N, C-alpha and C positions, 0 to 999 in steps of 0.2 A: 504494500500500500504506500509505503513511504516513497518508493521509486516512482510510482505512477503519479503521485502528488507532485513530486519534483519535476517530472516531465511536463505536466499540465501547467505548472507555475512558469516554467521556462518558455513554453509556447505562448502563454498569455503575455509575457513580457516582450517576446519577439514581435507578436502581432501588434501590440500597443505601440512599440517603437516604430514599426513600419507605418502605422496609421498616422502617427504624428509627422513622420518624415516625408511621406508622399505628397500631401498638399503643399508643403513648404518647398518641395523640389520644383514644382511647376510654376513658371513665372505667370504673372497676371497678364491677360491679353488686353491690348488697348483697342480703341475703335478702329485704328488703321489696320490692325492685324485681323480683326473680325470681318472687314470688308473684303470682297473678292479682289484678287490682284488684277490690275489692268495690264493686259498684254498688247503687244503691237500687232496682233493678228497672225503671228506665226505659230502654227501648231507643230507638234512633233512630226506629224505626217508630211508637212511642207518641207522639212529639212532633208538634206541629202543623206541617203543611207550609206553607212560605212560597211563594206563587205570585207570580212576577214578571210584569210586563206583557209581552205579546208584542211583539217587535220584528221588523219585516220588513226583512231585509237581502238585497237582490238585487243581485248584481254586474251583471246585465244592465241594470237601471235606471240604475245609476251610469255604466256604459259609454255608455249612450244619452245621458245628460246630458253626459258628456265629449265625445262627438261633436258635440253641439249647441254646446258651448262653443268647440270648434275652428272650427266654421262661423262663429260670431259673431266670433271673433278674425280670421278671414280677411276678413270684411266690414268690420271695423274698420280693418284695414290698407288695404283698397281705398278706404274713405271718407277715410282720412287723406291719401291722395294727392290727393284733390279739395279739400283745405282751402286750397290755394294755387292761384289761377287762373293759367293760362298767359298769356303775352303775346298770343298769338293769340286766346284766349278773351276777354281784356280788350278787344282792339281790335274784335272782331266783336260782342261783347255788352256794350258799354259802357252806362253808365246812360242816356246821352242817346238812344242808338239803341234800347234796349229799351223806353223809354217811348213812343217813336214807333211801334214795331212791336208794342206790347202787344196789339193787336187779333188778331195771329197767334198769341198765346199764348207768346211767348218770355220768358225771364227774363234779368236782367242777370247778369254774372259775379259781382258782389258778393252778389247774392241766392243764387246757387247755392253760393257759399262758405259763406254763413250756413246754408243748408239742410244742407250737408255737415257743418258743425260740430254742428248739432242732431242729425243722424243719428248722428254719432260718440258724442255724449253719451248718446243713447238706447241705442245698442248696448253701451256700457260699463255702463250701468245694467242692461241685460238680462243681460250676462255675470255681473255681481255677483249678480243674482237666481238665475241658474242655479247658481252656486256655493252659494248658500244652500239651493237646492232639493235638493242632494245629500243633506244631512243635516238635514231639517226637525225641529223640536222636537216638534211635535204635528201632528195631522191638520188642525186649523184653520189652523195656520201654513202647511202645505203647500198648502191650498186658497187661502189669501190670496196666496201667492207665485205660484201658477199664474194667478190672476186678474190680478195685476199684470203678469205676462208677456204675457198676451193684450192688455191695455190698451197696453203699450209697443209691441208689434208692430203694433197697429192704428194708433197714432199715427205710427209710423215709416213705414208704408205710405201714410198720408195726407199726408205732407209735400210730395210733388210734385203732388198733385191740387189745383189752384188753386180749384176749385169747393168743395171741402170745407174749405179754409182760410178762406173768406169767411163 
């Protein structure tokens, strides 16, 4: 009971202070304010209409880009694990063994680490471009970013293909 009484008392004080403050906050209107304002005959319809450029905002496009960014971030995490060669990989694919077995198409562990580092760098660049693609400034900017994305993805795919590297 004591708490309910306290709440009622607080609300009563709040409403009383508002009732006192509200009439004092509004200035008194004079005769000039009460009379309708005289206009020079220009209505808003007579003025020239300002047309703004059309902006396409689609949440589906942004959601699609967000999904692509998530995929790229997963790939980055996967490739970062490959940045450090394991002891087994170092022993099986040492530089000496890989040069002797180059005819079979194997690569050394140090080469694979370098490829993984290049791939991480390309994936991070791709993620940054996707972030920029969310809100491009112009259509030309959007086309340029998409072209760069295609080039980055092609380069990343060709990292493992030894014939395309030469």
